[in-house]
VOBA-1610 file (N, C-alpha, C; in pm, whole numbers, padded with zeros to 5 digits, always signed):
BEGIN
Unk+36104+01764+08401Unk+36047+01728+08271Unk+36151+01652+08190Unk+36109+01545+08123Unk+36201+01464+08044Unk+36236+01537+07916Unk+36365+01542+07884Unk+36412+01603+07761Unk+36474+01497+07674Unk+36476+01523+07543Unk+36528+01426+07448Unk+36679+01413+07462Unk+36729+01289+07464Unk+36872+01264+07453Unk+36890+01127+07391Unk+37012+01075+07396Unk+37042+00952+07323Unk+36999+00827+07398Unk+36959+00836+07523Unk+36917+00719+07599Unk+36771+00686+07570Unk+36731+00566+07607Unk+36592+00528+07588Unk+36504+00610+07681Unk+36376+00620+07645Unk+36282+00692+07730Unk+36270+00625+07866Unk+36282+00493+07869Unk+36277+00421+07997Unk+36393+00462+08086Unk+36513+00473+08029Unk+36630+00514+08106Unk+36613+00657+08157Unk+36560+00743+08071Unk+36539+00882+08111Unk+36437+00890+08225Unk+36331+00811+08213Unk+36229+00810+08318Unk+36287+00758+08449Unk+36369+00653+08440Unk+36431+00596+08560Unk+36516+00702+08629Unk+36602+00769+08553Unk+36690+00869+08611Unk+36611+00983+08676Unk+36503+01025+08611Unk+36426+01137+08664Unk+36353+01098+08792Unk+36289+00982+08793Unk+36215+00942+08914Unk+36313+00911+09027Unk+36427+00848+08994Unk+36529+00823+09097Unk+36575+00956+09156Unk+36597+01056+09070Unk+36639+01188+09119Unk+36534+01245+09214Unk+36408+01232+09179Unk+36301+01285+09261Unk+36295+01215+09397Unk+36325+01086+09398Unk+36325+01010+09524Unk+36446+01049+09609Unk+36563+01055+09546Unk+36685+01086+09620Unk+36683+01228+09675Unk+36629+01321+09599Unk+36625+01461+09642Unk+36512+01488+09740Unk+36429+01387+09766Unk+36313+01396+09856Unk+36200+01479+09797Unk+36206+01504+09667Unk+36090+01561+09599Unk+35973+01463+09610Unk+36009+01333+09610Unk+35914+01228+09645Unk+35966+01164+09774Unk+35928+01215+09890Unk+35984+01166+10016Unk+35933+01027+10052Unk+36001+00960+10146Unk+35957+00828+10192Unk+35810+00831+10236Unk+35736+00727+10195Unk+35596+00718+10231Unk+35501+00782+10133Unk+35554+00853+10032Unk+35469+00916+09931Unk+35399+00810+09847Unk+35269+00822+09832Unk+35191+00734+09745Unk+35156+00811+09618Unk+35178+00751+09504Unk+35151+00819+09377Unk+35095+00720+09276Unk+35029+00772+09176Unk+34978+00688+09069Unk+35068+00701+08946Unk+35069+00597+08868Unk+35149+00597+08746Unk+35105+00708+08653Unk+34975+00726+08639Unk+34923+00827+08546Unk+34960+00969+08590Unk+34951+00996+08720Unk+34987+01128+08770Unk+35135+01157+08748Unk+35219+01057+08774Unk+35363+01078+08758Unk+35399+01094+08611Unk+35334+01017+08523Unk+35361+01028+08379Unk+35331+01169+08330Unk+35223+01226+08379Unk+35186+01362+08340Unk+35285+01463+08400Unk+35328+01439+08521Unk+35418+01533+08588Unk+35553+01543+08519Unk+35608+01429+08476Unk+35740+01432+08412Unk+35732+01427+08260Unk+35607+01429+08209Unk+35584+01438+08065Unk+35649+01323+07988Unk+35608+01203+08023Unk+35658+01086+07952Unk+35547+00983+07944Unk+35554+00895+07845Unk+35451+00796+07823Unk+35443+00691+07933Unk+35327+00627+07942Unk+35305+00529+08047Unk+35395+00407+08033Unk+35421+00363+07909Unk+35501+00240+07891Unk+35644+00257+07939Unk+35719+00359+07895Unk+35855+00374+07948Unk+35857+00401+08098Unk+35757+00474+08148Unk+35753+00500+08292Unk+35729+00370+08367Unk+35640+00286+08316Unk+35613+00158+08382Unk+35741+00074+08391Unk+35817+00073+08282Unk+35944+00000+08282Unk+36039+00057+08386Unk+36044+00189+08396Unk+36132+00253+08495Unk+36088+00220+08636Unk+35958+00221+08660Unk+35907+00191+08794Unk+35933+00047+08833Unk+35931-00043+08738Unk+35964-00182+08766Unk+36109-00194+08812Unk+36198-00118+08749Unk+36339-00118+08790Unk+36355-00058+08929Unk+36284+00049+08955Unk+36293+00113+09087Unk+36237+00023+09196Unk+36138-00056+09161Unk+36085-00153+09258Unk+36188-00261+09288Unk+36259-00306+09184Unk+36366-00404+09207Unk+36477-00345+09293Unk+36499-00215+09279Unk+36599-00146+09360Unk+36549-00119+09502Unk+36422-00152+09528Unk+36360-00134+09660Unk+36347+00012+09699Unk+36335+00098+09599Unk+36309+00239+09626Unk+36160+00269+09625Unk+36081+00184+09559Unk+35936+00196+09563Unk+35875+00058+09579Unk+35750+00054+09623Unk+35675-00071+09632Unk+35537-00049+09573Unk+35480-00155+09520Unk+35347-00148+09462Unk+35243-00171+09571Unk+35139-00089+09569Unk+35028-00102+09663Unk+34903-00140+09582Unk+34854-00261+09596Unk+34738-00304+09517Unk+34621-00206+09527Unk+34572-00163+09411Unk+34457-00074+09397Unk+34483+00068+09451Unk+34607+00096+09491Unk+34638+00230+09542Unk+34745+00301+09460Unk+34830+00227+09391Unk+34939+00287+09315Unk+35074+00239+09363Unk+35168+00332+09375Unk+35304+00301+09417Unk+35337+00387+09539Unk+35429+00337+09622Unk+35472+00414+09739Unk+35625+00414+09747Unk+35680+00530+09778Unk+35824+00540+09802Unk+35854+00471+09934Unk+35954+00384+09934Unk+35983+00306+10055Unk+36033+00394+10169Unk+36001+00351+10289Unk+36051+00416+10410Unk+36195+00372+10434Unk+36265+00444+10522Unk+36401+00406+10561Unk+36394+00329+10691Unk+36442+00205+10689Unk+36443+00119+10807Unk+36585+00110+10860Unk+36603+00137+10990Unk+36737+00147+11048Unk+36818+00019+11029Unk+36764-00095+11070Unk+36841-00219+11062Unk+36867-00258+10917Unk+36769-00236+10830Unk+36789-00268+10689Unk+36896-00178+10628Unk+36899-00052+10670Unk+36999+00040+10613Unk+37140+00001+10655Unk+37158-00041+10779Unk+37291-00084+10824Unk+37333-00211+10751Unk+37240-00302+10723Unk+37271-00420+10643Unk+37311-00379+10502Unk+37242-00278+10451Unk+37274-00226+10318Unk+37419-00177+10314Unk+37462-00105+10418Unk+37599-00053+10421Unk+37701-00167+10426Unk+37670-00274+10499Unk+37760-00390+10503Unk+37776-00448+10363Unk+37665-00460+10292Unk+37669-00515+10156Unk+37742-00421+10062Unk+37714-00291+10075Unk+37782-00194+09990Unk+37933-00199+10011Unk+37976-00220+10135Unk+38119-00224+10163Unk+38188-00334+10084Unk+38127-00451+10077Unk+38185-00563+10002Unk+38191-00530+09853Unk+38081-00478+09800Unk+38075-00449+09657Unk+38168-00334+09619Unk+38172-00228+09701Unk+38259-00115+09670Unk+38406-00157+09668Unk+38444-00242+09761Unk+38583-00289+09766Unk+38615-00369+09640Unk+38523-00454+09599Unk+38545-00535+09479Unk+38556-00446+09355Unk+38465-00351+09343Unk+38466-00262+09226Unk+38594-00179+09222Unk+38635-00125+09336Unk+38757-00043+09340Unk+38880-00126+09304Unk+38889-00248+09359Unk+39007-00330+09333Unk+39014-00370+09186Unk+38899-00397+09124Unk+38899-00432+08983Unk+38926-00310+08896Unk+38872-00195+08936Unk+38895-00072+08860Unk+39042-00033+08862Unk+39111-00058+08973Unk+39255-00029+08981Unk+39329-00101+08869Unk+39292-00225+08845Unk+39362-00307+08745Unk+39313-00281+08603Unk+39187-00245+08588Unk+39125-00247+08455Unk+39095-00110+08396Unk+39107-00004+08471Unk+39071+00129+08421Unk+39161+00170+08305Unk+39101+00231+08205Unk+39178+00283+08092Unk+39241+00418+08131Unk+39339+00465+08054Unk+39397+00597+08083Unk+39291+00707+08085Unk+39196+00700+07993Unk+39092+00803+07989Unk+39005+00796+08115Unk+38975+00676+08161Unk+38895+00663+08283Unk+38971+00713+08405Unk+39102+00689+08408Unk+39182+00741+08520Unk+39182+00893+08521Unk+39189+00953+08404Unk+39182+01099+08395Unk+39045+01149+08442Unk+38940+01077+08403Unk+38805+01117+08442Unk+38786+01106+08592Unk+38843+01003+08654Unk+38834+00987+08800Unk+38903+01103+08872Unk+39020+01141+08823Unk+39091+01253+08884Unk+39014+01383+08868Unk+38957+01405+08748Unk+38879+01526+08724Unk+38756+01529+08815Unk+38695+01413+08834Unk+38577+01405+08921Unk+38615+01436+09065Unk+38729+01383+09110Unk+38776+01413+09246Unk+38802+01563+09262Unk+38860+01624+09161Unk+38883+01769+09165Unk+38751+01844+09173Unk+38652+01798+09095Unk+38521+01862+09096Unk+38452+01851+09231Unk+38467+01736+09295Unk+38410+01717+09429Unk+38472+01815+09527Unk+38602+01832+09517Unk+38671+01926+09606Unk+38620+02069+09585Unk+38599+02106+09459Unk+38550+02241+09428Unk+38408+02260+09477Unk+38324+02158+09458Unk+38185+02168+09504Unk+38180+02181+09656Unk+38265+02106+09724Unk+38268+02111+09870Unk+38312+02248+09919Unk+38414+02302+09853Unk+38464+02434+09891Unk+38355+02539+09877Unk+38269+02520+09776Unk+38161+02616+09751Unk+38036+02585+09833Unk+38039+02476+09911Unk+37922+02436+09988Unk+37806+02392+09900Unk+37840+02336+09783Unk+37740+02296+09684Unk+37703+02150+09704Unk+37602+02124+09787Unk+37559+01987+09815Unk+37511+01915+09689Unk+37433+01985+09607Unk+37380+01923+09487Unk+37492+01887+09390Unk+37590+01977+09378Unk+37704+01949+09292Unk+37782+01829+09342Unk+37800+01821+09473Unk+37869+01706+09532Unk+37795+01577+09500Unk+37661+01577+09516Unk+37583+01457+09490Unk+37593+01416+09344Unk+37589+01512+09256Unk+37598+01483+09113Unk+37734+01423+09077Unk+37840+01481+09133Unk+37975+01432+09104Unk+38002+01299+09173Unk+37942+01280+09289Unk+37955+01152+09358Unk+37898+01040+09271Unk+37780+01065+09214Unk+37720+00964+09126Unk+37807+00942+09003Unk+37859+01050+08946Unk+37944+01038+08827Unk+38068+00955+08859Unk+38130+00980+08975Unk+38247+00902+09013Unk+38215+00755+09029Unk+38101+00726+09090Unk+38060+00586+09106Unk+38039+00519+08970Unk+37982+00593+08876Unk+37957+00537+08743Unk+38087+00510+08669Unk+38184+00599+08686Unk+38314+00578+08620Unk+38384+00457+08681Unk+38381+00446+08814Unk+38440+00329+08880Unk+38374+00201+08833Unk+38241+00203+08823Unk+38168+00084+08781Unk+38207+00043+08640Unk+38215+00141+08551Unk+38254+00110+08413Unk+38397+00058+08407Unk+38485+00119+08487Unk+38626+00079+08486Unk+38645-00061+08543Unk+38557-00103+08634Unk+38570-00236+08695Unk+38540-00346+08594Unk+38460-00313+08494Unk+38417-00410+08391Unk+38350-00532+08455Unk+38276-00505+08559Unk+38202-00610+08629Unk+38056-00566+08639Unk+37975-00596+08537Unk+37837-00546+08536Unk+37751-00602+08649Unk+37784-00720+08700Unk+37704-00779+08807Unk+37722-00700+08937Unk+37846-00675+08973Unk+37872-00596+09093Unk+37824-00453+09076Unk+37842-00398+08958Unk+37804-00259+08933Unk+37655-00238+08944Unk+37576-00331+08888Unk+37431-00319+08894Unk+37383-00329+09038Unk+37439-00422+09112Unk+37398-00439+09252Unk+37436-00316+09335Unk+37557-00264+09312Unk+37604-00150+09390Unk+37527-00023+09356Unk+37486-00010+09230Unk+37419+00113+09188Unk+37295+00144+09269Unk+37213+00044+09294Unk+37091+00069+09371Unk+37123+00101+09517Unk+37230+00039+09571Unk+37268+00067+09710Unk+37317+00211+09722Unk+37391+00257+09623Unk+37438+00396+09624Unk+37320+00493+09621Unk+37215+00459+09545Unk+37098+00546+09539Unk+37033+00557+09677Unk+37022+00446+09749Unk+36967+00448+09884Unk+37053+00537+09975Unk+37184+00526+09960Unk+37275+00606+10044Unk+37262+00755+10014Unk+37244+00790+09887Unk+37227+00931+09853Unk+37095+00985+09909Unk+36991+00903+09905Unk+36865+00946+09964Unk+36881+00966+10114Unk+36952+00875+10179Unk+36974+00887+10324Unk+37048+01016+10354Unk+37150+01047+10273Unk+37226+01171+10292Unk+37135+01292+10277Unk+37047+01291+10175Unk+36957+01404+10155Unk+36868+01426+10277Unk+36824+01318+10337Unk+36733+01328+10450Unk+36803+01369+10579Unk+36926+01322+10598Unk+36992+01341+10727Unk+37124+01418+10716Unk+37141+01496+10611Unk+37270+01560+10587Unk+37312+01650+10703Unk+37216+01700+10780Unk+37251+01788+10893Unk+37326+01713+11003Unk+37324+01579+10997Unk+37403+01500+11092Unk+37543+01469+11038Unk+37565+01500+10912Unk+37691+01463+10847Unk+37787+01580+10836Unk+37898+01552+10772Unk+38002+01652+10749Unk+38038+01646+10601Unk+37991+01743+10524Unk+38011+01740+10380Unk+38158+01733+10343Unk+38242+01810+10411Unk+38384+01812+10377Unk+38448+01675+10402Unk+38418+01614+10515Unk+38477+01483+10545Unk+38428+01378+10446Unk+38299+01379+10419Unk+38243+01284+10324Unk+38306+01302+10187Unk+38319+01426+10143Unk+38377+01454+10011Unk+38522+01409+10003Unk+38597+01433+10108Unk+38738+01392+10109Unk+38752+01240+10098Unk+38663+01167+10166Unk+38669+01021+10161Unk+38631+00969+10022Unk+38528+01028+09962Unk+38491+00988+09826Unk+38604+01019+09728Unk+38661+01138+09740Unk+38768+01179+09649Unk+38891+01089+09662Unk+38919+01049+09784Unk+39037+00965+09808Unk+39027+00834+09732Unk+38909+00773+09729Unk+38892+00649+09654Unk+38919+00673+09506Unk+38861+00779+09451Unk+38879+00808+09310Unk+39025+00831+09275Unk+39097+00904+09360Unk+39237+00934+09332Unk+39326+00809+09344Unk+39298+00726+09443Unk+39380+00606+09461Unk+39358+00507+09346Unk+39234+00495+09301Unk+39209+00408+09186Unk+39276+00466+09062Unk+39263+00596+09042Unk+39325+00660+08925Unk+39476+00639+08924Unk+39536+00639+09043Unk+39681+00621+09054Unk+39724+00475+09047Unk+39628+00383+09051Unk+39662+00242+09045Unk+39710+00183+09176Unk+39670+00246+09286Unk+39714+00200+09419Unk+39608+00108+09480Unk+39622-00021+09458Unk+39520-00117+09500Unk+39500-00118+09651Unk+39608-00127+09727Unk+39596-00135+09872Unk+39536-00009+09930Unk+39581+00106+09883Unk+39529+00233+09934Unk+39384+00255+09893Unk+39347+00209+09775Unk+39208+00221+09731Unk+39117+00138+09821Unk+39165+00020+09858Unk+39088-00065+09949Unk+39071-00001+10085Unk+39177+00058+10137Unk+39170+00126+10266Unk+39074+00245+10259Unk+39079+00318+10148Unk+38992+00435+10131Unk+38845+00392+10125Unk+38819+00282+10058Unk+38683+00230+10049Unk+38631+00190+10187Unk+38715+00122+10264Unk+38676+00081+10399Unk+38652+00202+10489Unk+38735+00305+10473Unk+38720+00426+10555Unk+38589+00497+10524Unk+38549+00499+10397Unk+38423+00562+10361Unk+38305+00488+10423Unk+38306+00355+10416Unk+38196+00278+10474Unk+38190+00298+10625Unk+38306+00304+10690Unk+38308+00328+10835Unk+38246+00464+10867Unk+38278+00564+10787Unk+38219+00697+10806Unk+38069+00693+10786Unk+38024+00627+10679Unk+37880+00621+10649Unk+37803+00548+10759Unk+37865+00446+10817Unk+37797+00374+10926Unk+37788+00462+11050Unk+37896+00532+11083Unk+37893+00622+11199Unk+37791+00733+11178Unk+37785+00786+11057Unk+37689+00889+11022Unk+37546+00837+11037Unk+37523+00715+10989Unk+37388+00655+10999Unk+37348+00635+11145Unk+37440+00590+11225Unk+37409+00566+11366Unk+37376+00697+11439Unk+37446+00804+11403Unk+37414+00935+11461Unk+37274+00979+11418Unk+37250+00967+11289Unk+37124+01014+11235Unk+37005+00936+11289Unk+37025+00806+11311Unk+36915+00720+11355Unk+36913+00702+11507Unk+37002+00775+11576Unk+37010+00771+11721Unk+37034+00628+11772Unk+37136+00562+11710Unk+37168+00425+11746Unk+37301+00416+11821Unk+37359+00529+11852Unk+37490+00527+11920Unk+37472+00490+12068
//
């Protein structure tokens, strides 16, 4: 259910529907109507429509004429192409964040890395996912590159959905360590190490995807 906060209703609707898609509350292939979803999350049709338009641009949903909207399926070859693209954008964002992050952002990155470690130790998948998104958002803001950040944001959402669906093929501790390493290297201002950490994460995600999709 949408609750009041300082963001626009459209932003709140976007975050809620994205969460539902990533968590598989709305699994791939689900067909839904705008009116049904508006009632379910208790928000008006206009802000929801705006949110759905953004999600369609992110390729998380598609419009079905006279039927409503459908959550997109996961396509193996398209997902591997997505990871290639994410690798380029993540490297750019990390390298720019190393140079441009403020002291407060560096502190936030370190705190987020610590939180990821704690969530992993507790076996808290949901906590890890939440902190992973928070870390990505801090990196994006620190990079001061809205073009790369906007493009990367939707790719990260697809990757989180993939993790939710196939997490039993992955290793939460290894994934968490790789994510944390990027945050810590950027916070420390280590450009070369941040780049290596970013590349290592993409290599892990590709290997994980190939296992999950039986492409090895």
